[in-house]
N, CA, C, O and the ligand as a Tripos MOL2 file, in Angstrom:
@<TRIPOS>MOLECULE
protein
  221   219    56     0     0
PROTEIN
NO_CHARGES

@<TRIPOS>ATOM
      1 N          -5.9300    0.5130  -22.8680 N.3       1 MET1
      2 CA         -5.7070   -0.9780  -22.7450 C.3       1 MET1
      3 C          -4.2560   -1.3180  -23.1470 C.2       1 MET1
      4 O          -3.7640   -2.4070  -22.8500 O.2       1 MET1
      5 N          -3.5730   -0.3620  -23.8330 N.am      2 ALA2
      6 CA         -2.2030   -0.6740  -24.3040 C.3       2 ALA2
      7 C          -1.2340   -0.7390  -23.1460 C.2       2 ALA2
      8 O          -0.2300   -1.4500  -23.1740 O.2       2 ALA2
      9 N          -1.5710    0.0300  -22.1260 N.am      3 LYS3
     10 CA         -0.6450    0.0990  -21.0090 C.3       3 LYS3
     11 C          -0.7790   -1.1360  -20.0830 C.2       3 LYS3
     12 O          -1.7280   -1.2670  -19.3100 O.2       3 LYS3
     13 N           0.1910   -1.9990  -20.2020 N.am      4 THR4
     14 CA          0.1210   -3.1920  -19.3340 C.3       4 THR4
     15 C           1.0670   -3.1080  -18.1720 C.2       4 THR4
     16 O           0.8670   -3.7090  -17.1170 O.2       4 THR4
     17 N           2.1420   -2.3150  -18.4110 N.am      5 SER5
     18 CA          3.1170   -2.1410  -17.3090 C.3       5 SER5
     19 C           2.7850   -0.9130  -16.4920 C.2       5 SER5
     20 O           2.7580    0.2020  -17.0130 O.2       5 SER5
     21 N           2.5380   -1.1110  -15.2480 N.am      6 SER6
     22 CA          2.2540    0.0340  -14.3960 C.3       6 SER6
     23 C           3.1570   -0.1060  -13.1440 C.2       6 SER6
     24 O           3.6700   -1.1700  -12.7960 O.2       6 SER6
     25 N           3.2900    1.0230  -12.5350 N.am      7 LYS7
     26 CA          4.2310    1.0160  -11.3750 C.3       7 LYS7
     27 C           3.5260    1.1810  -10.1170 C.2       7 LYS7
     28 O           2.4530    1.7810  -10.0490 O.2       7 LYS7
     29 N           4.1400    0.6300   -9.0710 N.am      8 CYS8
     30 CA          3.5840    0.7050   -7.7530 C.3       8 CYS8
     31 C           3.5230    2.1470   -7.2450 C.2       8 CYS8
     32 O           4.4950    2.8870   -7.3940 O.2       8 CYS8
     33 N           2.4040    2.5570   -6.6520 N.am      9 GLY9
     34 CA          2.3370    3.8990   -6.1890 C.3       9 GLY9
     35 C           3.1990    4.2000   -4.9800 C.2       9 GLY9
     36 O           3.3820    5.3680   -4.6380 O.2       9 GLY9
     37 N           3.7300    3.1890   -4.3270 N.am     10 ALA10
     38 CA          4.5070    3.4000   -3.1160 C.3      10 ALA10
     39 C           5.9820    3.2800   -3.3760 C.2      10 ALA10
     40 O           6.7540    4.1740   -3.0310 O.2      10 ALA10
     41 N           6.3910    2.1610   -3.9950 N.am     11 CYS11
     42 CA          7.8260    1.9500   -4.1520 C.3      11 CYS11
     43 C           8.3190    2.1960   -5.5690 C.2      11 CYS11
     44 O           9.5250    2.2620   -5.8050 O.2      11 CYS11
     45 N           7.3940    2.3320   -6.5150 N.am     12 GLY12
     46 CA          7.7760    2.6350   -7.8960 C.3      12 GLY12
     47 C           8.2080    1.4740   -8.7230 C.2      12 GLY12
     48 O           8.4930    1.6270   -9.9100 O.2      12 GLY12
     49 N           8.2650    0.2910   -8.1160 N.am     13 ASN13
     50 CA          8.6330   -0.8720   -8.8990 C.3      13 ASN13
     51 C           7.4820   -1.3060   -9.8070 C.2      13 ASN13
     52 O           6.3140   -1.0240   -9.5370 O.2      13 ASN13
     53 N           7.8440   -2.0040  -10.8960 N.am     14 GLU14
     54 CA          6.7650   -2.4510  -11.7670 C.3      14 GLU14
     55 C           6.0000   -3.5720  -11.1160 C.2      14 GLU14
     56 O           6.5850   -4.4510  -10.4830 O.2      14 GLU14
     57 N           4.7170   -3.5450  -11.2660 N.am     15 MET15
     58 CA          3.8610   -4.5020  -10.6100 C.3      15 MET15
     59 C           3.5710   -5.6770  -11.5700 C.2      15 MET15
     60 O           3.1780   -5.4430  -12.7130 O.2      15 MET15
     61 N           3.7530   -6.8810  -11.1420 N.am     16 THR16
     62 CA          3.3170   -8.0140  -11.8770 C.3      16 THR16
     63 C           1.8480   -8.2560  -11.6360 C.2      16 THR16
     64 O           1.0990   -8.6820  -12.5150 O.2      16 THR16
     65 N           1.4690   -7.9680  -10.4150 N.am     17 PHE17
     66 CA          0.0770   -8.0300  -10.0590 C.3      17 PHE17
     67 C          -0.2410   -6.7910   -9.2060 C.2      17 PHE17
     68 O           0.4920   -6.4470   -8.2780 O.2      17 PHE17
     69 N          -1.3150   -6.1610   -9.5390 N.am     18 ARG18
     70 CA         -1.5770   -4.8920   -8.8200 C.3      18 ARG18
     71 C          -2.7100   -5.0680   -7.8070 C.2      18 ARG18
     72 O          -3.6850   -5.7940   -8.0040 O.2      18 ARG18
     73 N          -2.5060   -4.3670   -6.7430 N.am     19 TYR19
     74 CA         -3.5330   -4.3720   -5.6710 C.3      19 TYR19
     75 C          -4.0750   -2.9570   -5.5390 C.2      19 TYR19
     76 O          -3.3540   -1.9740   -5.7130 O.2      19 TYR19
     77 N          -5.2900   -2.8830   -5.2450 N.am     20 ARG20
     78 CA         -5.9240   -1.5670   -5.1140 C.3      20 ARG20
     79 C          -5.5870   -1.0290   -3.7270 C.2      20 ARG20
     80 O          -5.7300   -1.7190   -2.7180 O.2      20 ARG20
     81 N          -5.1350    0.2240   -3.7100 N.am     21 SER21
     82 CA         -4.7980    0.8320   -2.4470 C.3      21 SER21
     83 C          -6.0650    1.4510   -1.8100 C.2      21 SER21
     84 O          -6.9830    1.8580   -2.5220 O.2      21 SER21
     85 N          -6.1010    1.5130   -0.5300 N.am     22 MET22
     86 CA         -7.2290    2.1060    0.1710 C.3      22 MET22
     87 C          -7.1310    3.6060    0.1500 C.2      22 MET22
     88 O          -6.0300    4.1480    0.2410 O.2      22 MET22
     89 N          -8.2450    4.2960    0.0340 N.am     23 PRO23
     90 CA         -8.2380    5.8170   -0.0400 C.3      23 PRO23
     91 C          -7.4920    6.3860    1.1660 C.2      23 PRO23
     92 O          -6.7900    7.3880    1.0340 O.2      23 PRO23
     93 N          -7.6290    5.7760    2.3190 N.am     24 GLU24
     94 CA         -7.0220    6.4130    3.5160 C.3      24 GLU24
     95 C          -5.4990    6.2950    3.5700 C.2      24 GLU24
     96 O          -4.8420    6.8950    4.4200 O.2      24 GLU24
     97 N          -4.9350    5.4770    2.6060 N.am     25 TRP25
     98 CA         -3.5070    5.3580    2.5300 C.3      25 TRP25
     99 C          -2.8850    6.5240    1.8630 C.2      25 TRP25
    100 O          -1.6780    6.7410    1.9740 O.2      25 TRP25
    101 N          -3.7000    7.3000    1.1540 N.am     26 ASN26
    102 CA         -3.1820    8.4900    0.4140 C.3      26 ASN26
    103 C          -2.1270    8.0520   -0.6340 C.2      26 ASN26
    104 O          -1.0930    8.7040   -0.7750 O.2      26 ASN26
    105 N          -2.3750    7.0190   -1.3210 N.am     27 ILE27
    106 CA         -1.4380    6.5860   -2.3540 C.3      27 ILE27
    107 C          -2.1520    6.6470   -3.7280 C.2      27 ILE27
    108 O          -3.2570    6.1450   -3.9340 O.2      27 ILE27
    109 N          -1.4130    7.3120   -4.6470 N.am     28 GLU28
    110 CA         -1.9890    7.4060   -5.9650 C.3      28 GLU28
    111 C          -1.6940    6.1290   -6.7330 C.2      28 GLU28
    112 O          -0.5550    5.6650   -6.7630 O.2      28 GLU28
    113 N          -2.7060    5.5710   -7.3430 N.am     29 GLY29
    114 CA         -2.4930    4.3460   -8.1380 C.3      29 GLY29
    115 C          -2.5300    3.1270   -7.3090 C.2      29 GLY29
    116 O          -2.9340    3.1460   -6.1460 O.2      29 GLY29
    117 N          -2.0950    2.0400   -7.9240 N.am     30 ASP30
    118 CA         -2.1660    0.7280   -7.2690 C.3      30 ASP30
    119 C          -0.8490    0.3810   -6.5780 C.2      30 ASP30
    120 O           0.1470    1.0980   -6.6740 O.2      30 ASP30
    121 N          -0.8930   -0.7500   -5.8800 N.am     31 LEU31
    122 CA          0.2890   -1.1880   -5.1130 C.3      31 LEU31
    123 C           0.7340   -2.5570   -5.5610 C.2      31 LEU31
    124 O          -0.0640   -3.3740   -6.0190 O.2      31 LEU31
    125 N           2.0430   -2.7980   -5.4190 N.am     32 CYS32
    126 CA          2.5540   -4.1270   -5.6310 C.3      32 CYS32
    127 C           2.2500   -5.0060   -4.4310 C.2      32 CYS32
    128 O           1.8590   -4.5040   -3.3770 O.2      32 CYS32
    129 N           2.4200   -6.2650   -4.5730 N.am     33 GLY33
    130 CA          2.0460   -7.1760   -3.4880 C.3      33 GLY33
    131 C           2.7660   -6.8890   -2.1950 C.2      33 GLY33
    132 O           2.1690   -6.9480   -1.1200 O.2      33 GLY33
    133 N           4.0860   -6.5690   -2.2910 N.am     34 ALA34
    134 CA          4.8470   -6.3250   -1.0480 C.3      34 ALA34
    135 C           4.3230   -5.0830   -0.3510 C.2      34 ALA34
    136 O           4.1060   -5.1120    0.8600 O.2      34 ALA34
    137 N           4.1140   -3.9970   -1.0750 N.am     35 CYS35
    138 CA          3.6660   -2.7450   -0.4420 C.3      35 CYS35
    139 C           2.2480   -2.9320    0.0700 C.2      35 CYS35
    140 O           1.8960   -2.4160    1.1310 O.2      35 CYS35
    141 N           1.4490   -3.6530   -0.6640 N.am     36 TYR36
    142 CA          0.0590   -3.8140   -0.2440 C.3      36 TYR36
    143 C          -0.0040   -4.5480    1.0780 C.2      36 TYR36
    144 O          -0.7080   -4.1140    1.9900 O.2      36 TYR36
    145 N           0.7140   -5.6470    1.2010 N.am     37 SER37
    146 CA          0.6460   -6.4180    2.4900 C.3      37 SER37
    147 C           1.2660   -5.5980    3.5700 C.2      37 SER37
    148 O           0.8450   -5.6860    4.7230 O.2      37 SER37
    149 N           2.2770   -4.7800    3.2390 N.am     38 GLN38
    150 CA          2.8790   -3.9570    4.2760 C.3      38 GLN38
    151 C           1.9150   -2.8770    4.7570 C.2      38 GLN38
    152 O           1.7780   -2.6230    5.9530 O.2      38 GLN38
    153 N           1.2560   -2.2520    3.7890 N.am     39 LYS39
    154 CA          0.2890   -1.2170    4.1230 C.3      39 LYS39
    155 C          -0.8860   -1.8340    4.9460 C.2      39 LYS39
    156 O          -1.3960   -1.2460    5.8990 O.2      39 LYS39
    157 N          -1.2560   -3.0070    4.5230 N.am     40 LEU40
    158 CA         -2.3590   -3.6540    5.2320 C.3      40 LEU40
    159 C          -1.9920   -3.8650    6.6440 C.2      40 LEU40
    160 O          -2.7890   -3.5620    7.5320 O.2      40 LEU40
    161 N          -0.8150   -4.3740    6.9090 N.am     41 THR41
    162 CA         -0.2970   -4.6290    8.2700 C.3      41 THR41
    163 C          -0.2590   -3.3450    9.0360 C.2      41 THR41
    164 O          -0.7490   -3.2750   10.1630 O.2      41 THR41
    165 N           0.3260   -2.3080    8.4330 N.am     42 GLU42
    166 CA          0.3390   -0.9970    9.0960 C.3      42 GLU42
    167 C          -1.0300   -0.4890    9.3970 C.2      42 GLU42
    168 O          -1.2710    0.0640   10.4700 O.2      42 GLU42
    169 N          -1.9200   -0.6630    8.4820 N.am     43 HIS43
    170 CA         -3.2400   -0.1210    8.5930 C.3      43 HIS43
    171 C          -3.9620   -0.7520    9.7940 C.2      43 HIS43
    172 O          -4.7070   -0.0880   10.5140 O.2      43 HIS43
    173 N          -3.7150   -2.0520    9.9810 N.am     44 TYR44
    174 CA         -4.4460   -2.7540   11.0270 C.3      44 TYR44
    175 C          -3.7340   -2.7360   12.3870 C.2      44 TYR44
    176 O          -4.3620   -2.8280   13.4420 O.2      44 TYR44
    177 N          -2.4320   -2.6160   12.3250 N.am     45 ILE45
    178 CA         -1.6730   -2.7130   13.5490 C.3      45 ILE45
    179 C          -1.2780   -1.3310   14.0990 C.2      45 ILE45
    180 O          -1.3330   -1.1130   15.3100 O.2      45 ILE45
    181 N          -0.9020   -0.4490   13.2680 N.am     46 ALA46
    182 CA         -0.3330    0.8930   13.6630 C.3      46 ALA46
    183 C          -1.2140    1.6380   14.5970 C.2      46 ALA46
    184 O          -0.7450    2.0370   15.6630 O.2      46 ALA46
    185 N          -2.4390    1.8560   14.2850 N.am     47 PRO47
    186 CA         -3.2900    2.7070   15.1590 C.3      47 PRO47
    187 C          -3.2940    2.2380   16.6120 C.2      47 PRO47
    188 O          -3.1350    3.0490   17.5240 O.2      47 PRO47
    189 N          -3.4710    0.9690   16.8280 N.am     48 ASP48
    190 CA         -3.4750    0.4550   18.1850 C.3      48 ASP48
    191 C          -2.1100    0.6110   18.8240 C.2      48 ASP48
    192 O          -1.9980    1.0830   19.9560 O.2      48 ASP48
    193 N          -1.1110    0.2310   18.1290 N.am     49 ARG49
    194 CA          0.2580    0.2740   18.6700 C.3      49 ARG49
    195 C           0.6250    1.6880   19.0560 C.2      49 ARG49
    196 O           1.1520    1.9300   20.1420 O.2      49 ARG49
    197 N           0.3500    2.6020   18.1820 N.am     50 ARG50
    198 CA          0.6930    3.9800   18.4440 C.3      50 ARG50
    199 C          -0.0100    4.5420   19.6820 C.2      50 ARG50
    200 O           0.5940    5.2570   20.4820 O.2      50 ARG50
    201 N          -1.2520    4.2190   19.8220 N.am     51 ASP51
    202 CA         -1.9910    4.6700   21.0360 C.3      51 ASP51
    203 C          -1.3500    4.0370   22.2680 C.2      51 ASP51
    204 O          -1.1560    4.7080   23.2820 O.2      51 ASP51
    205 N          -1.0340    2.8030   22.1890 N.am     52 VAL52
    206 CA         -0.4560    2.0800   23.3720 C.3      52 VAL52
    207 C           0.9300    2.5970   23.7100 C.2      52 VAL52
    208 O           1.2470    2.8330   24.8750 O.2      52 VAL52
    209 N           1.7400    2.7700   22.7030 N.am     53 THR53
    210 CA          3.1370    3.1640   23.0140 C.3      53 THR53
    211 C           3.2810    4.6170   23.3640 C.2      53 THR53
    212 O           4.2400    4.9990   24.0340 O.2      53 THR53
    213 N           2.3560    5.4340   22.9290 N.am     54 LYS54
    214 CA          2.4680    6.8770   23.2330 C.3      54 LYS54
    215 C           1.9930    7.1680   24.6500 C.2      54 LYS54
    216 O           2.3490    8.1840   25.2460 O.2      54 LYS54
    217 N           1.2050    6.2820   25.1600 N.am     55 ARG55
    218 CA          0.6350    6.5990   26.5110 C.3      55 ARG55
    219 C           1.4690    5.9320   27.6100 C.2      55 ARG55
    220 O           1.1590    6.0740   28.7930 O.2      55 ARG55
    221 ZN          5.4940   -1.4140   -4.1040 Zn       56 ZN56
@<TRIPOS>BOND
     1     1     2 1
     2     2     3 1
     3     3     4 2
     4     3     5 am
     5     5     6 1
     6     6     7 1
     7     7     8 2
     8     7     9 am
     9     9    10 1
    10    10    11 1
    11    11    12 2
    12    11    13 am
    13    13    14 1
    14    14    15 1
    15    15    16 2
    16    15    17 am
    17    17    18 1
    18    18    19 1
    19    19    20 2
    20    19    21 am
    21    21    22 1
    22    22    23 1
    23    23    24 2
    24    23    25 am
    25    25    26 1
    26    26    27 1
    27    27    28 2
    28    27    29 am
    29    29    30 1
    30    30    31 1
    31    31    32 2
    32    31    33 am
    33    33    34 1
    34    34    35 1
    35    35    36 2
    36    35    37 am
    37    37    38 1
    38    38    39 1
    39    39    40 2
    40    39    41 am
    41    41    42 1
    42    42    43 1
    43    43    44 2
    44    43    45 am
    45    45    46 1
    46    46    47 1
    47    47    48 2
    48    47    49 am
    49    49    50 1
    50    50    51 1
    51    51    52 2
    52    51    53 am
    53    53    54 1
    54    54    55 1
    55    55    56 2
    56    55    57 am
    57    57    58 1
    58    58    59 1
    59    59    60 2
    60    59    61 am
    61    61    62 1
    62    62    63 1
    63    63    64 2
    64    63    65 am
    65    65    66 1
    66    66    67 1
    67    67    68 2
    68    67    69 am
    69    69    70 1
    70    70    71 1
    71    71    72 2
    72    71    73 am
    73    73    74 1
    74    74    75 1
    75    75    76 2
    76    75    77 am
    77    77    78 1
    78    78    79 1
    79    79    80 2
    80    79    81 am
    81    81    82 1
    82    82    83 1
    83    83    84 2
    84    83    85 am
    85    85    86 1
    86    86    87 1
    87    87    88 2
    88    87    89 am
    89    89    90 1
    90    90    91 1
    91    91    92 2
    92    91    93 am
    93    93    94 1
    94    94    95 1
    95    95    96 2
    96    95    97 am
    97    97    98 1
    98    98    99 1
    99    99   100 2
   100    99   101 am
   101   101   102 1
   102   102   103 1
   103   103   104 2
   104   103   105 am
   105   105   106 1
   106   106   107 1
   107   107   108 2
   108   107   109 am
   109   109   110 1
   110   110   111 1
   111   111   112 2
   112   111   113 am
   113   113   114 1
   114   114   115 1
   115   115   116 2
   116   115   117 am
   117   117   118 1
   118   118   119 1
   119   119   120 2
   120   119   121 am
   121   121   122 1
   122   122   123 1
   123   123   124 2
   124   123   125 am
   125   125   126 1
   126   126   127 1
   127   127   128 2
   128   127   129 am
   129   129   130 1
   130   130   131 1
   131   131   132 2
   132   131   133 am
   133   133   134 1
   134   134   135 1
   135   135   136 2
   136   135   137 am
   137   137   138 1
   138   138   139 1
   139   139   140 2
   140   139   141 am
   141   141   142 1
   142   142   143 1
   143   143   144 2
   144   143   145 am
   145   145   146 1
   146   146   147 1
   147   147   148 2
   148   147   149 am
   149   149   150 1
   150   150   151 1
   151   151   152 2
   152   151   153 am
   153   153   154 1
   154   154   155 1
   155   155   156 2
   156   155   157 am
   157   157   158 1
   158   158   159 1
   159   159   160 2
   160   159   161 am
   161   161   162 1
   162   162   163 1
   163   163   164 2
   164   163   165 am
   165   165   166 1
   166   166   167 1
   167   167   168 2
   168   167   169 am
   169   169   170 1
   170   170   171 1
   171   171   172 2
   172   171   173 am
   173   173   174 1
   174   174   175 1
   175   175   176 2
   176   175   177 am
   177   177   178 1
   178   178   179 1
   179   179   180 2
   180   179   181 am
   181   181   182 1
   182   182   183 1
   183   183   184 2
   184   183   185 am
   185   185   186 1
   186   186   187 1
   187   187   188 2
   188   187   189 am
   189   189   190 1
   190   190   191 1
   191   191   192 2
   192   191   193 am
   193   193   194 1
   194   194   195 1
   195   195   196 2
   196   195   197 am
   197   197   198 1
   198   198   199 1
   199   199   200 2
   200   199   201 am
   201   201   202 1
   202   202   203 1
   203   203   204 2
   204   203   205 am
   205   205   206 1
   206   206   207 1
   207   207   208 2
   208   207   209 am
   209   209   210 1
   210   210   211 1
   211   211   212 2
   212   211   213 am
   213   213   214 1
   214   214   215 1
   215   215   216 2
   216   215   217 am
   217   217   218 1
   218   218   219 1
   219   219   220 2
@<TRIPOS>SUBSTRUCTURE
     1 MET1         2 RESIDUE 1 A MET
     2 ALA2         6 RESIDUE 1 A ALA
     3 LYS3        10 RESIDUE 1 A LYS
     4 THR4        14 RESIDUE 1 A THR
     5 SER5        18 RESIDUE 1 A SER
     6 SER6        22 RESIDUE 1 A SER
     7 LYS7        26 RESIDUE 1 A LYS
     8 CYS8        30 RESIDUE 1 A CYS
     9 GLY9        34 RESIDUE 1 A GLY
    10 ALA10       38 RESIDUE 1 A ALA
    11 CYS11       42 RESIDUE 1 A CYS
    12 GLY12       46 RESIDUE 1 A GLY
    13 ASN13       50 RESIDUE 1 A ASN
    14 GLU14       54 RESIDUE 1 A GLU
    15 MET15       58 RESIDUE 1 A MET
    16 THR16       62 RESIDUE 1 A THR
    17 PHE17       66 RESIDUE 1 A PHE
    18 ARG18       70 RESIDUE 1 A ARG
    19 TYR19       74 RESIDUE 1 A TYR
    20 ARG20       78 RESIDUE 1 A ARG
    21 SER21       82 RESIDUE 1 A SER
    22 MET22       86 RESIDUE 1 A MET
    23 PRO23       90 RESIDUE 1 A PRO
    24 GLU24       94 RESIDUE 1 A GLU
    25 TRP25       98 RESIDUE 1 A TRP
    26 ASN26      102 RESIDUE 1 A ASN
    27 ILE27      106 RESIDUE 1 A ILE
    28 GLU28      110 RESIDUE 1 A GLU
    29 GLY29      114 RESIDUE 1 A GLY
    30 ASP30      118 RESIDUE 1 A ASP
    31 LEU31      122 RESIDUE 1 A LEU
    32 CYS32      126 RESIDUE 1 A CYS
    33 GLY33      130 RESIDUE 1 A GLY
    34 ALA34      134 RESIDUE 1 A ALA
    35 CYS35      138 RESIDUE 1 A CYS
    36 TYR36      142 RESIDUE 1 A TYR
    37 SER37      146 RESIDUE 1 A SER
    38 GLN38      150 RESIDUE 1 A GLN
    39 LYS39      154 RESIDUE 1 A LYS
    40 LEU40      158 RESIDUE 1 A LEU
    41 THR41      162 RESIDUE 1 A THR
    42 GLU42      166 RESIDUE 1 A GLU
    43 HIS43      170 RESIDUE 1 A HIS
    44 TYR44      174 RESIDUE 1 A TYR
    45 ILE45      178 RESIDUE 1 A ILE
    46 ALA46      182 RESIDUE 1 A ALA
    47 PRO47      186 RESIDUE 1 A PRO
    48 ASP48      190 RESIDUE 1 A ASP
    49 ARG49      194 RESIDUE 1 A ARG
    50 ARG50      198 RESIDUE 1 A ARG
    51 ASP51      202 RESIDUE 1 A ASP
    52 VAL52      206 RESIDUE 1 A VAL
    53 THR53      210 RESIDUE 1 A THR
    54 LYS54      214 RESIDUE 1 A LYS
    55 ARG55      218 RESIDUE 1 A ARG
    56 ZN56       221 GROUP 0 **** ****
């Protein structure tokens, strides 16, 4: 409980608010708000886009 400052698993910045990362993102620990929203966007947009652009 003593550890209040933790760092983002993606960018390494200290998180003021931590978000839980999804298992499929392969990120250890939690994420800061910026990385979380970015990962969310990638998670929902990337698979479709990649399929479309590669074909
Ligand atoms: Zn981050």
